[in-house]
C-alpha positions as CSV (number, residue, x, y, z in Angstrom):
1,X,125.2,-6.5,114.2
2,X,127.3,-4.4,116.5
3,X,129.3,-3.2,113.6
4,X,126.2,-2.1,111.7
5,X,124.9,-0.2,114.8
6,X,128.2,1.7,115.1
7,X,128.0,2.6,111.4
8,X,124.4,3.8,111.7
9,X,125.4,5.9,114.8
10,X,128.3,7.4,112.8
11,X,126.0,8.3,110.0
12,X,123.6,9.9,112.4
13,X,126.3,12.0,113.9
14,X,127.5,13.1,110.5
15,X,124.0,14.0,109.4
16,X,123.6,16.0,112.6
17,X,126.8,18.0,111.9
18,X,125.7,18.6,108.3
19,X,122.4,20.1,109.5
20,X,124.1,22.3,112.0
21,X,126.5,23.6,109.4
22,X,123.5,24.4,107.1
23,X,121.7,26.2,109.9
24,X,124.8,28.2,110.6
25,X,125.0,29.3,107.0
26,X,121.4,30.4,107.1
27,X,122.1,32.5,110.2
28,X,125.1,34.0,108.5
29,X,123.1,34.8,105.4
30,X,120.4,36.5,107.5
31,X,122.9,38.9,109.1
32,X,123.2,41.1,105.9
33,X,119.5,41.3,105.8
34,X,119.5,42.6,109.4
35,X,122.2,45.1,108.6
36,X,120.2,46.2,105.5
37,X,117.1,46.7,107.7
38,X,119.1,48.7,110.2
39,X,120.6,50.8,107.4
40,X,117.1,51.5,106.0
41,X,115.9,52.4,109.4
42,X,118.8,54.7,109.8
43,X,117.9,56.5,106.6
44,X,114.4,57.0,107.9
45,X,115.8,58.6,111.0
46,X,117.8,61.0,108.9
47,X,114.8,61.9,106.9
48,X,112.8,62.5,110.1
49,X,115.5,64.8,111.4
50,X,115.5,66.8,108.2
51,X,111.7,67.2,108.4
52,X,112.0,68.3,112.0
53,X,114.5,71.0,110.9
54,X,112.2,72.3,108.2
55,X,109.3,72.4,110.7
56,X,111.5,74.3,113.1
57,X,112.4,76.9,110.5
58,X,108.7,77.3,109.7
59,X,107.9,77.7,113.4
60,X,110.7,80.3,113.7
61,X,109.3,82.2,110.7
62,X,105.8,82.1,112.2
63,X,107.1,83.3,115.5
64,X,108.9,86.1,113.8
65,X,105.7,87.2,112.0
66,X,103.8,87.2,115.3
67,X,106.5,89.2,116.9
68,X,106.3,91.8,114.1
69,X,102.6,92.0,114.5
70,X,102.8,92.4,118.2
71,X,105.3,95.2,117.8
72,X,103.1,97.0,115.3
73,X,100.2,96.7,117.8
74,X,102.3,98.2,120.5
75,X,103.4,101.1,118.3
76,X,99.8,101.6,117.2
77,X,98.7,101.7,120.9
78,X,101.3,104.3,121.7
79,X,100.0,106.7,119.0
80,X,97.4,109.3,119.8
81,X,93.9,108.7,118.3
82,X,92.2,111.3,116.1
83,X,90.5,114.2,117.7
84,X,86.8,113.7,118.4
85,X,84.1,116.3,118.1
86,X,83.0,115.8,121.7
87,X,86.6,116.3,122.9
88,X,87.0,119.7,121.2
89,X,85.9,123.1,122.3
90,X,85.1,124.9,119.0
91,X,85.0,128.6,118.7
92,X,84.8,131.1,115.7
93,X,85.9,134.7,115.5
94,X,86.0,137.4,112.9
95,X,89.6,137.7,111.6
96,X,89.1,140.0,108.7
97,X,92.0,142.5,108.3
98,X,91.2,146.0,107.1
99,X,92.0,146.4,103.4
100,X,91.4,142.8,102.5
101,X,89.1,142.2,99.6
102,X,87.6,139.1,101.3
103,X,86.3,138.6,104.7
104,X,87.9,136.0,107.1
105,X,86.8,133.9,110.0
106,X,89.1,131.9,112.2
107,X,87.8,128.7,113.7
108,X,89.7,127.3,116.7
109,X,89.8,123.7,118.1
110,X,90.9,123.5,121.7
111,X,91.6,120.0,123.0
112,X,89.7,119.4,126.2
113,X,89.4,115.6,126.0
114,X,92.1,114.8,128.6
115,X,94.4,113.2,126.1
116,X,96.5,114.1,123.1
117,X,94.8,113.7,119.7
118,X,95.6,114.0,116.0
119,X,94.3,116.5,113.5
120,X,95.1,116.8,109.8
121,X,93.7,118.1,106.6
122,X,90.5,120.0,106.3
123,X,87.5,120.5,108.5
124,X,84.0,120.4,107.0
125,X,82.4,123.9,106.9
126,X,78.8,124.8,106.0
127,X,77.1,128.2,106.3
128,X,73.4,128.4,107.1
129,X,72.0,131.1,104.8
130,X,68.6,132.5,103.9
131,X,68.9,130.6,100.7
132,X,69.8,127.3,102.3
133,X,73.0,125.6,103.4
134,X,76.2,126.6,101.6
135,X,79.2,124.3,101.8
136,X,82.7,125.8,101.7
137,X,85.2,124.5,99.1
138,X,88.7,123.4,100.1
139,X,91.5,125.7,99.2
140,X,95.3,125.1,99.4
141,X,97.1,121.9,100.2
142,X,96.2,119.7,103.1
143,X,98.5,119.9,106.1
144,X,100.4,116.9,107.5
145,X,98.9,115.2,110.6
146,X,99.7,117.0,113.8
147,X,99.3,116.0,117.5
148,X,97.1,118.5,119.4
149,X,98.2,118.3,123.1
150,X,95.6,118.2,125.7
151,X,94.6,121.7,126.7
152,X,96.2,123.2,123.5
153,X,94.5,124.8,120.5
154,X,94.9,125.2,116.8
155,X,93.0,127.3,114.2
156,X,92.1,127.3,110.5
157,X,90.6,130.0,108.3
158,X,87.5,130.5,106.3
159,X,87.3,133.2,103.6
160,X,84.2,134.6,102.0
161,X,83.4,137.5,99.6
162,X,82.3,140.8,101.1
163,X,79.0,142.0,100.0
164,X,79.7,145.5,98.7
165,X,77.1,145.4,96.0
166,X,74.7,147.7,97.9
167,X,72.0,145.0,97.7
168,X,70.6,143.0,100.5
169,X,72.6,139.9,99.5
170,X,72.3,136.5,101.1
171,X,71.9,136.5,104.8
172,X,74.1,134.2,106.9
173,X,72.4,132.8,110.0
174,X,74.9,130.2,111.3
175,X,78.1,128.1,110.9
176,X,78.4,124.3,111.1
177,X,81.8,122.8,111.6
178,X,82.9,119.1,111.4
179,X,86.4,118.2,112.6
180,X,88.6,116.3,110.1
181,X,87.7,112.6,109.9
182,X,84.6,113.1,112.0
183,X,80.9,112.8,111.1
184,X,79.5,114.7,114.1
185,X,79.1,118.4,113.5
186,X,79.1,121.4,115.8
187,X,76.9,124.5,115.3
188,X,78.1,128.0,116.0
189,X,77.0,131.6,115.5
190,X,78.5,133.2,112.4
191,X,80.9,135.9,113.5
192,X,81.5,137.4,110.0
193,X,79.6,139.8,107.9
194,X,75.8,139.4,108.0
195,X,75.4,138.9,104.3
196,X,77.2,137.4,101.2
197,X,76.9,138.8,97.7
198,X,74.5,137.0,95.4
199,X,76.4,134.8,93.0
200,X,75.6,133.0,89.7
201,X,75.8,129.6,91.5
202,X,79.0,128.4,89.7
203,X,80.9,127.0,92.7
204,X,81.0,128.1,96.3
205,X,82.4,131.6,97.1
206,X,83.3,130.4,100.6
207,X,86.7,128.7,101.0
208,X,88.1,126.6,103.9
209,X,91.8,126.3,104.5
210,X,93.8,123.4,106.2
211,X,94.1,122.9,109.9
212,X,96.8,125.3,111.2
213,X,96.2,127.9,108.4
214,X,95.2,130.7,110.9
215,X,97.3,132.4,113.5
216,X,100.8,131.0,113.7
217,X,99.9,128.0,111.6
218,X,100.2,125.5,114.4
219,X,99.1,124.5,117.9
220,X,99.3,127.2,120.6
């Protein structure tokens, strides 16, 4: 009996060792799986870093765009705004030169707005006449934008035909001027000849020239 007990004990020990060995193999086989998991996790990390890099580039581009816009805004703020009707003292004088076939009126804008402002192109000119309002037509090429310093002035010309027909003609009762780019007009007395010759109505006989076209052609 004792011999059988020892045999059974030996078998039990052997079985235990066999199970331990099998468990050890399972553990060893699971290691590659763990390594595979870590490798896969590492790949995800690399992918995440690449995504962060792209996002960083996009952010940099966006920041660059905002920087450009801010710079443009600063430049825009530093530029003078256009001259407003209420900021200008507007006067008109007869500038006809003896011997000229046409009469001429010079209209002057003096900047009294307390800041520099920009003028360019043509002013709107309308004559009030006994036959109704007569709009002047533009003549010549438009001038480039110019900055009119505070307190300084610039002029432009109006030309009109002289009434030498001997008839009563069309009476002129006033002058209406609208600065370039403005909608508010300013009414003045007409300093030129009292009448215009009667025309056939094909186009306006009154011409307006660009800002700076009278005097020295610039701000004084």
